[in-house]
C-alpha positions as CSV (number, residue, x, y, z in Angstrom):
1,M,0.0,0.0,0.0
2,I,1.5,3.4,-1.1
3,D,1.5,6.1,1.5
4,Y,0.9,9.1,-0.8
5,K,1.5,11.7,1.9
6,K,4.9,10.1,2.8
7,I,6.2,10.2,-0.8
8,D,5.0,13.9,-1.1
9,F,2.6,13.0,-3.9
10,K,1.5,16.0,-5.9
11,C,-1.2,15.7,-8.6
12,G,-3.2,18.1,-10.8
13,L,-5.7,17.7,-13.6
14,E,-6.2,19.3,-17.0
15,I,-9.8,18.7,-18.2
16,H,-10.6,19.4,-21.8
17,K,-14.2,19.5,-22.9
18,Q,-15.7,20.2,-26.3
19,L,-18.4,22.9,-26.5
20,E,-21.7,22.5,-28.4
21,T,-21.4,25.4,-30.9
22,H,-19.8,26.0,-34.3
23,K,-16.1,26.1,-34.7
24,L,-14.0,28.6,-32.8
25,F,-12.5,30.7,-35.7
26,C,-14.9,30.0,-38.6
27,N,-18.6,29.3,-39.1
28,C,-18.1,25.6,-40.0
29,P,-20.3,23.2,-38.0
30,S,-18.6,21.3,-35.3
31,F,-19.0,17.8,-36.7
32,V,-16.5,15.8,-34.6
33,N,-17.1,12.9,-36.9
34,D,-18.3,14.1,-40.3
35,P,-20.3,11.2,-41.9
36,N,-19.3,12.4,-45.4
37,K,-16.3,11.1,-47.3
38,P,-13.3,13.4,-47.5
39,D,-13.2,15.5,-50.7
40,I,-10.1,17.5,-49.8
41,I,-6.6,16.0,-49.3
42,I,-3.4,18.0,-48.7
43,K,0.1,17.2,-47.6
44,R,2.4,19.2,-45.3
45,K,5.7,19.4,-43.5
46,L,5.8,21.5,-40.3
47,R,8.7,23.2,-38.6
48,S,9.0,24.8,-35.2
49,V,9.3,28.6,-34.6
50,V,10.6,30.6,-31.6
51,G,8.1,31.7,-29.0
52,E,7.9,35.1,-27.4
53,T,10.9,34.2,-25.2
54,G,13.0,34.0,-28.3
55,T,13.8,30.2,-27.9
56,L,12.6,27.0,-29.5
57,D,10.4,24.7,-27.5
58,I,12.0,21.4,-26.6
59,A,8.8,19.4,-27.3
60,A,8.4,21.0,-30.7
61,E,12.0,20.3,-31.6
62,Y,11.5,16.6,-30.6
63,E,8.5,16.3,-32.9
64,K,10.4,18.0,-35.7
65,S,13.2,15.5,-35.4
66,K,10.8,12.7,-36.5
67,N,10.6,14.3,-39.9
68,K,7.1,13.1,-40.6
69,T,4.9,14.0,-43.6
70,F,1.4,14.9,-42.6
71,I,-1.6,14.0,-44.8
72,Y,-4.8,15.9,-44.1
73,E,-8.3,14.6,-45.2
74,A,-11.1,17.1,-45.0
75,C,-14.8,17.3,-45.9
76,S,-16.1,20.5,-47.3
77,T,-19.2,20.1,-45.2
78,S,-17.2,20.6,-42.0
79,S,-13.9,22.3,-42.9
80,C,-13.0,25.4,-44.9
81,L,-9.8,27.4,-45.8
82,V,-9.3,28.3,-42.1
83,E,-8.8,24.6,-41.2
84,L,-6.5,24.2,-44.1
85,D,-4.5,27.3,-42.9
86,E,-5.1,29.0,-46.3
87,E,-7.2,31.8,-44.9
88,P,-6.8,33.9,-41.7
89,P,-9.0,33.0,-38.8
90,H,-12.4,34.7,-38.5
91,P,-13.3,36.6,-35.3
92,I,-13.6,34.4,-32.2
93,N,-16.9,32.6,-31.7
94,Q,-18.7,34.8,-29.2
95,H,-21.1,32.0,-28.2
96,A,-18.2,29.8,-27.3
97,V,-16.7,32.7,-25.2
98,D,-20.0,33.0,-23.3
99,I,-20.1,29.3,-22.6
100,A,-16.5,29.4,-21.3
101,I,-17.4,32.4,-19.1
102,E,-20.4,30.5,-17.7
103,I,-18.3,27.5,-16.9
104,A,-15.7,29.7,-15.3
105,L,-18.3,31.3,-13.1
106,L,-19.6,27.9,-12.0
107,L,-16.0,27.2,-11.0
108,N,-15.9,30.3,-8.8
109,A,-13.2,31.9,-11.1
110,K,-12.4,35.5,-11.8
111,I,-13.0,36.4,-15.5
112,V,-10.3,38.3,-17.3
113,N,-11.0,41.9,-18.5
114,E,-9.6,41.3,-21.9
115,I,-9.2,38.2,-24.1
116,Q,-6.0,37.9,-26.1
117,V,-5.5,34.9,-28.3
118,M,-2.1,33.2,-28.3
119,R,-0.4,30.7,-30.6
120,K,1.0,27.6,-28.9
121,T,3.5,25.7,-31.1
122,V,2.3,22.2,-31.9
123,I,4.1,20.4,-34.7
124,D,3.0,16.8,-34.2
125,G,0.7,17.4,-37.2
126,S,-2.5,17.7,-35.2
127,N,-2.8,21.4,-36.3
128,T,-2.2,22.3,-40.0
129,S,-0.7,25.6,-39.1
130,G,1.9,24.2,-36.7
131,F,0.3,25.9,-33.7
132,Q,-2.9,25.8,-31.6
133,R,-4.9,29.0,-30.8
134,T,-5.7,29.4,-27.1
135,T,-6.9,32.2,-24.9
136,L,-7.1,32.7,-21.1
137,I,-10.7,33.1,-19.9
138,A,-10.5,33.2,-16.1
139,L,-8.2,32.8,-13.1
140,N,-8.3,31.7,-9.4
141,G,-11.3,29.4,-9.3
142,Y,-11.9,26.5,-7.0
143,I,-14.2,23.6,-6.2
144,E,-15.0,21.9,-2.9
145,T,-14.3,18.1,-2.6
146,S,-14.6,15.5,0.1
147,K,-10.9,16.0,0.9
148,G,-10.8,19.8,0.8
149,K,-10.7,22.7,-1.6
150,I,-9.1,22.2,-5.0
151,L,-7.9,25.4,-6.6
152,I,-8.3,26.1,-10.4
153,P,-5.7,28.7,-11.3
154,E,-6.5,28.9,-15.0
155,I,-9.4,28.3,-17.4
156,Y,-8.7,28.5,-21.2
157,L,-10.7,28.5,-24.4
158,E,-8.9,26.9,-27.3
159,E,-9.4,25.0,-30.6
160,E,-9.5,21.3,-30.7
161,A,-6.9,19.4,-32.7
162,A,-7.3,17.2,-35.8
163,K,-8.0,13.5,-35.3
164,K,-5.3,11.0,-36.1
165,I,-6.4,8.3,-38.4
166,K,-3.3,6.3,-39.3
167,E,0.5,6.5,-38.7
168,D,3.6,4.7,-40.0
169,E,7.3,5.5,-39.9
170,K,7.1,8.3,-42.5
171,T,3.6,9.7,-42.5
172,I,0.6,10.5,-40.3
173,I,-2.9,10.8,-41.7
174,Y,-5.3,13.2,-39.9
175,R,-9.0,14.1,-40.4
176,L,-9.9,17.8,-40.1
177,D,-13.6,17.4,-38.9
178,R,-12.6,18.0,-35.3
179,L,-10.0,20.7,-35.9
180,G,-11.2,24.0,-34.6
181,V,-14.0,22.7,-32.5
182,P,-14.2,25.0,-29.3
183,L,-12.6,23.4,-26.3
184,V,-12.6,24.6,-22.7
185,E,-9.5,23.6,-20.7
186,I,-9.6,23.6,-16.9
187,K,-6.4,23.4,-14.9
188,T,-6.4,22.5,-11.2
189,D,-3.5,23.0,-8.8
190,S,-1.4,20.1,-7.5
191,S,-3.2,19.6,-4.1
192,I,-5.1,16.4,-5.1
193,K,-4.3,13.9,-2.3
194,D,-4.4,10.4,-3.9
195,P,-5.6,8.5,-7.0
196,E,-9.2,8.2,-5.8
197,H,-9.3,11.9,-5.0
198,A,-8.2,12.6,-8.6
199,K,-11.1,10.6,-9.9
200,E,-13.5,12.4,-7.6
201,T,-12.2,15.8,-8.7
202,A,-12.5,14.9,-12.4
203,A,-16.0,13.6,-11.9
204,L,-17.0,16.8,-10.0
205,I,-15.7,19.1,-12.8
206,G,-17.4,16.8,-15.4
207,M,-20.7,17.2,-13.5
208,I,-20.3,21.0,-13.5
209,L,-19.6,21.0,-17.3
210,K,-22.7,18.8,-18.0
211,S,-24.9,21.1,-15.9
212,T,-24.5,23.9,-18.5
213,G,-26.2,21.7,-21.1
214,K,-23.8,23.4,-23.6
215,V,-21.1,20.8,-23.9
216,K,-20.8,17.9,-26.2
217,N,-21.5,14.4,-24.9
218,G,-20.2,11.0,-25.8
219,L,-16.9,9.2,-26.3
220,G,-14.0,11.5,-27.3
221,T,-15.7,14.8,-26.2
222,I,-13.7,15.0,-23.0
223,R,-10.1,14.3,-22.1
224,Q,-8.4,14.3,-18.7
225,D,-4.6,14.8,-18.5
226,V,-3.0,14.1,-15.1
227,N,0.2,15.8,-13.8
228,I,2.1,13.8,-11.2
229,S,5.3,14.3,-9.2
230,I,6.7,12.5,-6.1
231,M,9.5,13.4,-3.7
232,N,9.8,16.8,-5.2
233,K,11.2,15.4,-8.4
234,A,10.3,15.8,-12.1
235,R,6.8,16.3,-13.3
236,T,5.1,13.7,-15.5
237,E,2.0,14.6,-17.6
238,I,-0.1,11.6,-18.5
239,K,-2.4,12.0,-21.6
240,G,-5.2,9.9,-23.0
241,F,-7.7,9.4,-20.2
242,Q,-11.2,8.9,-21.5
243,D,-12.7,6.8,-18.7
244,L,-12.8,8.1,-15.2
245,K,-12.6,4.6,-13.8
246,S,-9.1,4.2,-15.2
247,I,-7.6,7.3,-13.5
248,P,-6.8,5.7,-10.1
249,K,-5.2,2.6,-11.5
250,I,-3.0,4.4,-14.0
251,I,-1.9,6.9,-11.4
252,E,-1.0,4.1,-9.0
253,N,1.0,2.3,-11.6
254,E,2.8,5.5,-12.7
255,V,3.8,6.2,-9.1
256,K,5.1,2.6,-8.8
257,R,7.1,3.1,-11.9
258,Q,8.7,6.3,-10.6
259,L,9.4,4.7,-7.2
260,S,11.2,1.9,-9.0
261,L,13.3,4.3,-10.9
262,I,14.3,6.2,-7.7
263,E,15.2,2.9,-6.0
264,R,17.6,2.1,-8.9
265,N,19.0,5.6,-8.7
266,E,17.8,6.5,-12.2
267,E,16.9,10.1,-13.1
268,L,13.2,11.1,-13.3
269,K,12.7,13.5,-16.3
270,N,10.0,16.0,-17.1
271,E,8.1,14.2,-19.8
272,V,4.7,13.6,-21.4
273,R,3.5,10.0,-21.3
274,K,0.5,8.2,-22.8
275,A,-2.1,6.3,-20.8
276,E,-2.3,2.7,-22.2
277,D,-5.2,0.3,-22.1
278,N,-3.4,-2.0,-19.7
279,F,-3.2,0.9,-17.1
280,T,0.6,1.6,-17.8
281,T,2.2,4.6,-19.4
282,T,4.6,5.0,-22.4
283,F,6.8,7.9,-23.3
284,L,5.4,10.4,-25.8
285,R,7.7,13.5,-25.8
286,P,9.7,15.9,-23.5
287,M,7.6,18.3,-21.4
288,P,6.8,21.4,-23.4
289,T,7.9,24.8,-22.0
290,S,6.6,28.4,-22.1
291,S,8.8,29.1,-25.0
292,R,6.2,27.6,-27.4
293,L,3.7,30.5,-26.8
294,Y,3.6,33.7,-28.8
295,P,0.8,36.3,-29.6
296,E,-1.8,35.7,-32.4
297,T,-1.7,38.8,-34.5
298,D,-4.6,38.0,-36.8
299,I,-7.3,38.2,-34.1
300,P,-8.2,41.4,-32.2
301,F,-8.5,41.6,-28.4
302,V,-12.0,41.1,-27.0
303,S,-13.1,43.1,-24.0
304,V,-15.1,41.3,-21.3
305,T,-17.3,43.8,-19.6
306,K,-19.2,43.5,-16.3
307,E,-22.4,44.0,-18.3
308,R,-21.6,41.0,-20.5
309,I,-20.9,38.8,-17.5
310,S,-24.1,39.9,-15.7
311,K,-26.2,38.7,-18.6
312,I,-25.0,35.1,-18.3
313,K,-27.5,33.0,-16.3
314,L,-26.0,30.2,-14.4
315,P,-27.8,26.8,-14.5
316,E,-28.7,24.7,-11.5
317,L,-26.1,22.0,-10.9
318,I,-27.0,18.4,-11.7
319,T,-26.3,17.4,-8.1
320,I,-29.0,19.9,-6.9
321,K,-31.4,18.6,-9.5
322,V,-30.8,15.0,-8.4
323,M,-31.5,15.9,-4.8
324,K,-34.8,17.6,-5.8
325,L,-35.9,14.6,-7.9
326,Q,-35.1,12.2,-5.0
327,E,-37.1,14.3,-2.6
328,L,-40.0,15.1,-4.9
329,Y,-40.5,11.6,-6.4
330,N,-38.9,9.3,-3.9
331,L,-36.4,8.0,-6.4
332,P,-33.2,6.1,-5.6
333,T,-30.0,8.2,-6.2
334,Q,-28.8,6.3,-9.3
335,L,-32.2,6.3,-10.9
336,A,-32.5,10.1,-10.3
337,K,-29.1,10.7,-11.9
338,E,-30.1,8.7,-15.0
339,I,-33.6,10.2,-15.4
340,I,-32.6,13.8,-15.0
341,N,-32.1,14.5,-18.7
342,N,-35.0,12.3,-19.8
343,K,-37.5,14.7,-21.3
344,L,-40.3,12.1,-21.2
345,F,-40.2,11.6,-17.4
346,E,-41.9,14.8,-16.2
347,K,-44.4,14.6,-19.1
348,F,-45.5,11.1,-18.2
349,V,-45.6,11.9,-14.4
350,N,-48.0,14.7,-15.1
351,K,-50.1,12.7,-17.6
352,Y,-50.6,9.3,-15.8
353,K,-51.6,8.3,-12.3
354,I,-48.7,6.0,-11.9
355,E,-46.0,6.1,-9.3
356,P,-43.1,8.3,-10.6
357,S,-40.6,5.7,-9.4
358,L,-42.3,3.1,-11.7
359,I,-42.3,5.5,-14.6
360,A,-38.6,6.2,-14.1
361,H,-38.0,2.4,-13.9
362,I,-39.9,1.8,-17.2
363,L,-38.0,4.6,-19.0
364,I,-34.5,3.7,-17.7
365,E,-34.2,0.2,-16.2
366,I,-36.5,-1.8,-18.4
367,P,-34.7,-0.9,-21.7
368,K,-31.4,-1.8,-20.0
369,N,-32.9,-5.2,-19.0
370,I,-34.1,-5.8,-22.5
371,K,-30.6,-5.1,-23.8
372,T,-29.0,-7.4,-21.3
373,R,-31.5,-10.2,-21.5
374,Y,-32.4,-10.3,-25.2
375,N,-29.6,-8.2,-26.8
376,L,-32.1,-6.1,-28.7
377,D,-31.6,-2.6,-30.1
378,I,-33.3,-0.4,-27.4
379,K,-32.7,2.7,-29.5
380,K,-35.7,1.6,-31.6
381,L,-38.0,2.4,-28.7
382,K,-39.8,5.7,-29.3
383,E,-42.0,8.0,-27.2
384,H,-45.2,6.5,-28.6
385,D,-44.1,3.0,-27.5
386,F,-43.7,4.1,-23.9
387,E,-47.0,6.0,-24.3
388,F,-48.7,2.7,-25.3
389,V,-47.5,0.6,-22.3
390,L,-48.1,3.4,-19.8
391,S,-51.6,4.2,-21.1
392,N,-52.5,0.5,-20.7
393,L,-50.9,0.3,-17.3
394,N,-52.8,3.4,-16.2
395,K,-56.1,1.8,-17.2
396,N,-55.2,-1.4,-15.4
397,I,-55.4,-3.3,-18.7
398,I,-51.9,-4.7,-18.2
399,S,-49.6,-5.3,-15.2
400,K,-46.1,-3.8,-14.8
401,E,-44.7,-7.3,-15.3
402,A,-46.0,-7.4,-18.9
403,I,-44.1,-4.2,-20.0
404,I,-40.7,-5.8,-20.6
405,D,-42.3,-8.4,-22.9
406,I,-44.4,-5.9,-24.7
407,L,-41.5,-3.5,-25.4
408,S,-39.3,-6.4,-26.5
409,E,-42.0,-7.4,-29.1
410,I,-42.2,-3.8,-30.3
411,I,-38.5,-3.7,-30.9
412,Q,-38.7,-6.9,-32.9
413,G,-41.5,-5.3,-35.1
414,K,-44.2,-7.7,-33.9
415,K,-47.9,-6.8,-33.8
416,I,-49.0,-6.5,-30.2
417,D,-52.0,-8.5,-29.1
418,I,-52.9,-6.7,-25.9
419,N,-55.4,-9.4,-25.0
420,K,-52.4,-11.7,-24.4
421,Y,-51.2,-9.4,-21.6
422,K,-54.5,-8.4,-20.0
423,T,-54.4,-8.6,-16.2
424,V,-56.2,-11.4,-14.4
425,P,-57.8,-10.4,-11.1
426,I,-55.9,-12.1,-8.3
427,E,-59.2,-13.4,-6.7
428,N,-59.8,-15.3,-10.0
429,I,-56.9,-17.6,-9.4
430,E,-56.8,-17.8,-5.6
431,K,-58.5,-21.2,-5.7
432,E,-56.1,-22.5,-8.4
433,I,-53.1,-21.4,-6.2
434,K,-54.5,-23.4,-3.3
435,E,-54.9,-26.5,-5.5
436,I,-51.3,-26.2,-6.9
437,I,-50.0,-26.0,-3.3
438,Q,-52.0,-29.0,-2.3
439,Q,-50.8,-31.0,-5.3
440,N,-47.2,-30.1,-4.6
441,K,-46.9,-30.6,-0.9
442,G,-43.3,-30.3,0.4
443,T,-42.3,-28.3,-2.7
444,S,-40.3,-25.1,-2.0
445,F,-41.7,-21.6,-2.2
446,N,-39.6,-20.8,-5.3
447,A,-40.8,-23.9,-7.1
448,I,-44.5,-23.1,-6.4
449,M,-43.9,-19.5,-7.6
450,G,-42.3,-20.9,-10.8
451,L,-45.3,-23.1,-11.6
452,I,-47.8,-20.2,-11.2
453,M,-45.7,-17.5,-12.9
454,E,-45.1,-19.8,-15.9
455,K,-48.9,-19.5,-16.6
456,Y,-49.6,-16.0,-15.4
457,R,-46.4,-14.1,-15.9
458,G,-47.2,-10.6,-17.1
459,K,-50.9,-10.9,-16.2
460,I,-50.7,-10.6,-12.5
461,D,-48.6,-8.6,-10.1
462,G,-45.9,-11.0,-8.9
463,K,-45.9,-9.5,-5.5
464,K,-49.6,-10.3,-5.0
465,I,-49.0,-13.9,-6.1
466,S,-46.1,-14.2,-3.7
467,E,-48.2,-13.0,-0.8
468,L,-50.9,-15.6,-1.5
469,V,-48.4,-18.4,-1.9
470,K,-46.8,-17.5,1.4
471,K,-50.3,-17.4,3.0
472,Y,-51.3,-20.9,1.9
473,I,-47.9,-22.6,2.3
474,S,-47.8,-21.5,6.0
């Protein structure tokens, strides 16, 4: 067991999240994965340039030494001359700026008075221009966690990089769909206490981002980079986290790797490493320095006034919404979290005289059960399908036990015979239950239930049958 306090563990996060708006420096839509086939192909070589300090960045020089040729595939439906670096950038996307300000306010940060776009040298091919445009939005934010306050010194708005498709010894192929999509970057300080605390911090920031309703969702729309150091030695940045669950294990393994190097008296170096699927890390490049930054001269400064900030309405955090749903509808925590963005829930609660917890179960849990049990495509279920089962349930035509079978048949395109699922009054079969128990004396409760449910599954509430069986067995 690693004593993280004893080894002077320091850890910080860099969270990158794509925003739901058009691209940052042109009017192209932000199709992260354009479904069209590329109709533009260009080839490039990139070189590093000195930053505002007058020196070359070590990470840029390392990438240049690989001498790669970059092939860019683009779709005219999602990329223009700006992405191809054949036209100057357009004025910055003001909607993206407002979203970034909203996120910064939720993180208790102080908004800058003036936005100045900078160029950050990147010559691994992920930007056609050889640099990434980035701008500081806010400073000195914080969040409260279970292990204390985590400071957020800086929040940036920047353009997303191109997506790597294929690489060999001489070339790298990129797609430009993603290049230029607005991206908010949130940097924490290094006061994260241990691997599980890092996961908690990332999850909390992710929740705040989702609360805006203005960020992209799905795989590839968020990245978590983790910065680690131990024993006051070199800093390692680990890139490539997509899944929160992997954060603790990869951090633990990286700390073990560094401890092993220290035990062998080997030098720890400032470097960037990649998070691998097996929870280890591999070397990517040296740690970049401040020498890769220099001002963007094609984009004018943007003033951020108090009036502009005051017009931004902050949303209610998801955690608050979940608590309200739990209290109002008596929902379990996990179900409340999952139902929160379901637009049908409130509509059906107001329309039908059915327990809200049961409506939530039908909308969330039953489709998951269908997927697990029958491996059916639950995306085929539409609003009118849920309307159909809820309407019949509300009229006591069917029981809740019938719903999973009815929805499964709907997915398979079968014609529903509602008579097959009509409820049978429990008093109608009470005599039959007594006879079955008499004929099967000494048989277990579960076996008796199986015999009855085989005939009446979906037609009678299983709980009511269970109560009768217990009554007559005893």
